[in-house]
C-alpha positions as CSV (number, residue, x, y, z in Angstrom):
1,M,-6.8,1.0,38.1
2,M,-3.4,0.3,36.4
3,K,-4.2,-3.4,36.6
4,R,-7.4,-2.9,34.7
5,V,-5.6,-0.8,32.1
6,W,-3.0,-3.5,31.6
7,K,-5.8,-6.1,31.2
8,I,-7.4,-4.0,28.5
9,L,-4.1,-3.5,26.7
10,L,-3.4,-7.2,26.8
11,Y,-6.9,-8.0,25.5
12,L,-6.4,-5.5,22.6
13,F,-3.0,-6.9,21.9
14,L,-4.2,-10.5,21.7
15,T,-7.3,-9.8,19.7
16,S,-5.5,-7.6,17.2
17,T,-2.8,-10.2,16.8
18,V,-5.5,-12.9,16.1
19,Y,-7.2,-10.4,13.6
20,A,-3.9,-9.9,11.9
21,G,-3.5,-13.6,11.5
22,C,-7.0,-13.9,10.0
23,C,-6.3,-11.2,7.5
24,R,-3.6,-13.5,6.1
25,F,-6.5,-15.4,4.5
26,V,-9.4,-13.0,4.3
27,M,-9.5,-9.3,3.4
28,P,-10.2,-6.9,6.2
29,P,-14.0,-6.3,6.5
30,I,-13.4,-2.6,6.8
31,T,-10.6,-0.2,7.8
32,L,-10.8,2.9,9.9
33,T,-10.1,5.1,6.9
34,Q,-12.9,3.3,4.9
35,L,-15.3,3.6,7.8
36,S,-14.6,7.3,8.2
37,S,-15.2,7.8,4.4
38,W,-18.4,5.7,4.5
39,L,-19.8,7.8,7.4
40,G,-18.7,11.0,5.8
41,A,-19.5,12.8,2.6
42,N,-17.5,10.7,0.2
43,G,-19.1,7.3,0.9
44,L,-17.4,4.0,0.2
45,S,-16.7,2.4,-3.2
46,R,-14.4,-0.7,-3.2
47,D,-14.2,-4.1,-4.7
48,Y,-11.6,-6.5,-3.2
49,V,-10.0,-8.8,-5.8
50,S,-7.5,-11.5,-5.7
51,A,-3.8,-11.1,-6.8
52,D,-4.6,-12.8,-10.0
53,E,-7.2,-10.1,-10.8
54,I,-4.7,-7.3,-10.5
55,S,-2.5,-6.4,-13.4
56,S,1.3,-6.9,-13.0
57,N,1.5,-3.3,-14.4
58,I,0.0,-1.7,-11.3
59,K,1.9,-4.0,-9.0
60,L,5.1,-2.9,-10.7
61,A,3.9,0.8,-10.6
62,A,3.3,0.6,-6.8
63,I,6.7,-0.9,-6.1
64,A,8.4,1.6,-8.5
65,S,6.8,4.6,-6.9
66,E,6.4,3.6,-3.2
67,D,9.1,1.1,-2.2
68,Q,11.6,-0.3,-4.6
69,M,13.3,-2.2,-1.8
70,F,10.1,-3.9,-0.9
71,P,11.2,-7.5,-1.9
72,D,14.3,-7.3,0.3
73,H,13.6,-5.5,3.6
74,G,11.9,-6.9,6.7
75,G,9.3,-4.1,6.8
76,F,11.6,-1.2,7.2
77,D,14.3,0.1,4.9
78,W,17.2,0.6,7.3
79,D,19.6,-1.2,5.1
80,A,18.2,-0.1,1.8
81,M,21.1,2.2,1.0
82,E,23.7,-0.5,1.5
83,K,21.7,-3.0,-0.7
84,S,21.2,-0.4,-3.4
85,L,25.0,-0.1,-3.9
86,S,25.3,-3.8,-4.7
87,T,25.3,-5.1,-8.3
88,K,22.0,-6.9,-7.8
89,H,20.1,-3.8,-6.8
90,K,22.1,-1.1,-8.6
91,K,19.1,0.0,-10.6
92,R,16.8,0.5,-7.7
93,V,16.1,3.7,-5.8
94,R,14.2,4.2,-2.6
95,G,10.9,5.3,-4.1
96,G,8.8,8.4,-3.3
97,A,6.9,7.4,-0.2
98,A,8.0,8.3,3.4
99,S,7.3,4.7,4.6
100,T,7.5,1.2,3.1
101,I,4.6,-0.6,1.5
102,S,4.6,-2.9,4.5
103,Q,4.3,0.1,6.9
104,Q,1.6,1.7,4.8
105,T,-0.4,-1.6,4.7
106,A,-0.1,-2.0,8.5
107,K,-1.3,1.6,9.0
108,N,-4.2,1.3,6.5
109,V,-5.5,-2.1,7.8
110,F,-5.0,-1.9,11.5
111,L,-4.5,1.8,12.5
112,W,-5.5,5.3,11.6
113,Q,-4.4,8.1,9.3
114,G,-3.5,11.6,10.4
115,E,-0.5,13.8,11.3
116,G,0.4,15.7,14.4
117,V,0.5,14.0,17.8
118,M,-1.5,11.0,16.7
119,K,1.1,10.2,14.1
120,Y,3.7,9.6,16.8
121,V,1.2,7.7,19.0
122,R,0.7,5.4,16.0
123,K,4.4,4.6,15.6
124,V,4.7,1.8,18.2
125,P,1.7,-0.2,17.0
126,E,2.7,0.5,13.4
127,F,6.1,-1.1,14.1
128,Y,4.5,-4.1,15.7
129,F,1.9,-4.7,13.0
130,T,4.5,-4.2,10.2
131,K,6.6,-7.0,11.7
132,V,3.6,-9.2,12.2
133,I,2.4,-9.0,8.6
134,E,6.0,-9.4,7.3
135,I,6.3,-12.7,9.3
136,V,2.7,-14.0,8.9
137,W,1.5,-12.7,5.6
138,G,4.6,-12.6,3.3
139,K,5.4,-10.1,0.6
140,K,2.8,-11.2,-2.0
141,R,-0.1,-11.0,0.5
142,I,1.1,-7.6,1.7
143,L,1.2,-6.3,-1.8
144,N,-2.2,-7.7,-2.6
145,V,-3.8,-6.3,0.5
146,Y,-2.1,-2.9,0.0
147,L,-3.5,-2.6,-3.5
148,N,-7.0,-3.5,-2.3
149,V,-7.2,-1.1,0.7
150,I,-5.4,2.1,-0.4
151,E,-7.5,5.2,-1.0
152,T,-7.4,5.9,-4.8
153,G,-9.9,8.8,-4.9
154,P,-12.6,10.4,-2.8
155,G,-14.4,7.5,-1.3
156,I,-12.7,5.1,-3.7
157,F,-10.5,2.3,-2.2
158,G,-8.4,-0.2,-4.0
159,V,-7.1,-0.5,-7.5
160,E,-10.1,-2.4,-8.8
161,A,-12.5,0.4,-7.8
162,A,-10.1,2.9,-9.2
163,A,-9.8,1.1,-12.5
164,Q,-13.5,0.8,-12.9
165,H,-14.2,4.4,-11.9
166,F,-11.5,6.1,-13.9
167,F,-10.9,3.8,-16.9
168,H,-14.1,1.7,-17.0
169,K,-12.2,-1.6,-17.0
170,P,-11.0,-4.2,-14.4
171,A,-7.7,-3.8,-12.7
172,K,-6.3,-6.9,-14.5
173,D,-6.6,-5.0,-17.8
174,L,-4.8,-1.8,-16.8
175,T,-2.1,-0.6,-19.2
176,R,1.3,0.6,-17.9
177,R,0.3,4.2,-18.4
178,E,-3.1,3.8,-16.6
179,A,-1.4,2.0,-13.7
180,A,1.2,4.7,-13.4
181,L,-1.5,7.4,-13.4
182,I,-3.5,5.7,-10.6
183,I,-0.4,5.3,-8.4
184,A,0.8,8.9,-9.2
185,C,-2.2,10.2,-7.3
186,L,-1.5,8.3,-4.1
187,P,0.2,11.2,-2.2
188,N,-3.2,13.0,-2.2
189,P,-6.0,10.9,-3.8
190,K,-8.6,13.3,-2.7
191,K,-6.9,16.1,-4.6
192,Y,-5.5,14.4,-7.7
193,Q,-7.3,12.2,-10.2
194,P,-5.7,9.9,-12.8
195,T,-7.8,11.3,-15.6
196,S,-7.5,15.0,-14.6
197,G,-4.6,15.9,-16.9
198,E,-3.0,17.9,-14.2
199,R,0.6,18.7,-14.7
200,Y,1.8,17.2,-11.4
201,V,-0.1,13.9,-12.1
202,Q,1.4,13.6,-15.6
203,W,4.9,14.4,-14.4
204,H,4.7,11.9,-11.6
205,A,3.2,9.2,-13.9
206,N,6.1,9.7,-16.3
207,W,8.6,9.4,-13.4
208,I,6.9,6.2,-12.3
209,L,7.0,4.8,-15.9
210,N,10.7,5.5,-16.1
211,Q,11.3,3.7,-12.7
212,M,9.2,0.8,-13.9
213,S,11.4,0.4,-16.9
214,H,14.5,0.3,-14.7
215,I,13.2,-2.4,-12.3
216,K,10.9,-4.5,-14.5
217,N,13.5,-7.2,-15.0
218,D,14.7,-7.5,-11.4
219,P,14.2,-11.2,-10.5
220,D,12.9,-10.4,-7.0
221,I,10.4,-7.9,-8.3
222,V,9.3,-10.2,-11.2
223,A,8.6,-13.0,-8.7
224,L,6.3,-10.7,-6.7
225,I,4.3,-9.2,-9.5
226,K,3.7,-12.2,-11.7
C-alpha cells in the first residue's frame, strides 16, 4: 500500500514540476480558484495579457502594496529586514501582504486557497513551487503571471479583466490612481471594489500611492516594471 502511495506522490511531483516548467512560457489554462469560481455562482471573467500590455503603474502598485522586497529575495523575505536597513533599500518597507508575490503566485497557480488545516497542508508544496518558479521563471515572469491570475473581483481574474470591468479601458492604460484602487481591493476582492468609494478602499489606495512614490525610482524595481 505504501509503495503505491509513494508512486502516486512521485508521479504528482514529476508532472507538477513539468507543468511548472511549461508555465514559464504559457499561461496556466486554469487555476483551482478560477475553476471553483467558474463552477460556482460568480462565473469566470479573465483575459490573459503579456507584460507589455500591463501598465507599469499597476506593476508598481502591486509591488508597493504586496512585496517591496520582491526584486531581492529568493521567494521568501527572511532577510528583508536586514536589506531594508541598507542605503540601497532604505525607502522600502515590507508591504501589506502576509506572503511574498512569489508565494502568492505559487499558491494561485498550483495550489488552493483557504485557511484552517488546509492552509498548513499547503505550506510544503507552496515552499517547493515558490522555489521552482523563482529559479525557472524569473522575477518578470512571476510578476506577469501574478497580475494575470489574481482575483480582482467576484469572478474577475487578472488586471486586464479588472481594468475593463471597473474602468472600461485596457490594463496598459491604467492611471496610477486606478492601479492603486485595483490593488487596494486584493485583501478581499469579493467584498471590496475599486469604484465603490468605500472608506477602506480609498485609504488603502492612498497608502499604496504614497508607497509607490517612495519606491518608483529604485533601480531594481524600475527594471522589473518597465
